[in-house]
Every structure is written in structure tokens, then in C-alpha cells.
Phi, psi and omega in degrees: 000131181290139176232132177256125184262150171281146174291127180303129179049048184302142180257121174226119181254117181084199183253137176271155182263117180299141175287150172265107189310319183291345181262351181275109185243357182225153177227119184250135178257135185233152165247167185269346188061021179197159177270011182303149180276178187299319182290326178294317177297317179301313181298322179298319180290319178297320180293340175278357180095008179285158182280342179194176173306143188287334187275150177285319175220161186213137185240124180275167179305322185277005178092000177291129179257128178248144171273122175268261176273355178061229181263035169254162182299129181268197180219040186264333184229112186308128175066011181230013190286350174275346181239353181232130177259143188242136175242123179263149179234130175300139174120164175250109182250033181226317192287334178206156182302129180206146179256130178293134176303143181303321182297319179291318180299310182295324177294326177299317177296320180299313184287328174298314179300318180297311181299318179298325179291332180270334182235077189290354180270000177297126179236354179225122174240126182200183174282165174310321181297340180277355180245342178196171184285104179195160176272350182296136013266020176099149185290344179259004175285130183284063190296305182297320180297317181291317178297328178299333170085008179265119182288154176277148175281124183246117178244112185227149176245130180253115185260335190230154167270080179202213185296339180296326181283355176293347180285347180250172187299155182303320182291335175291316177301316179299318180298308183298319180295321178298317181295321179291314183297330184256012172082007178285332177233144177216128180278177176282191184297341178266000182085008182281136178263334179053051180262135172277165179299323180295321178296319179297319179298319179295315178301319182295318178300314180294323180296315180294334179277359177081017184284347181249015179288000000 
């Protein structure tokens, strides 16, 4: 299930202008031309004198989706921000060949689908370059593939209760930590759990049903 996160300690100066849904006809995808995180991008925009981060939504490498300006007017496409909503993606997809992480790619499809469901008059989805003269989101950004809407198959094994589990949803991390803390799961001498994604899903269903309380 897709989850949209708030930017930690988000900075908004002044009042944002709500979008008029019937006037939003475009959706533009952007890259950052840098691997900087969401807070670094936000600070850069604030330092330019903007009232908030310029993007409406933003997708990190690990698939975390952040709400920037949300359904308020953004600052992603010059002179078109009342009719075009912008989604930013962490990373540089132009300066050298690079493959977008599956988690980020699939989250991109999720947030596009979500935005389209809220703004049904959107008729054009493209890169920033499709709305004005720019190379963004970069020649290595999987633009056509993402617009096509077919998610990539992701097969991952989660071995540790550490940064590796950050690739899955927050409630999965909470579930696994609860099972370890309460003795339902125990790793080997290295702390490895050796769980497949399917096993994690089963644990999560049982956890949500209260079977491990």
C-alpha cells in the first residue's frame, strides 16, 4: 500500500496557493541532477527565496514518497505551475549511465497513479523537458517505461533488522522488530533472519490481525 510521508520539519513560508483541479492538465517528472536527499533539496529551494520546496511530490531512491507542496501550486515548470504538477526524483539521471532503483521506479508509478486519480483532467504526462527547454529528467531516466505504468518485479531477501529493512514499508519494519523483540523470530549467530519477501508478507498479515500481541 502506498504511503505518502511528510517532509521532516518541513519549511513553508507564507501561504501556498491551492491548485484548481480542473485546470491541471499536465504532470511533469524531474530529476535532481544530484543524489541529495529531500531536506537538502528543500533547503536549496528555500535559500533561493521560494516559499517551500518546489515539487508537489518527491520520490527517494528507496521508494519513500514525500509530499512537498501537495495539491498546491508548485515551482517546477516555469510559468506553467498552475496547470502542471511536478514530481521530483532523487538522483542524477543525466551525467552518466545509471539505472533507477526498482523501489524508486515502482514508487514513481504509484504516485503518478495517485495524482491522476485526484486530478482527472491531466492529459499529458512527460518529463520536465516536455514542458520547456531543459534536459531534465535526464537521458537515463526511464521516462517512457514509467509513463507506461508497468511495475518492475522486485525480488529481495531481507536478512537483517537494520538498514536493509528500510527498503520495505514502515509497518513491515515495525512488525519485524516486534517479532524479534518478543522472541517470535531469532536470527543466527550473525543476527541474520534470512526472510524472503513472501515470509515477511505473511508475518505482516498475522501482525495486523493481532496474533503476536
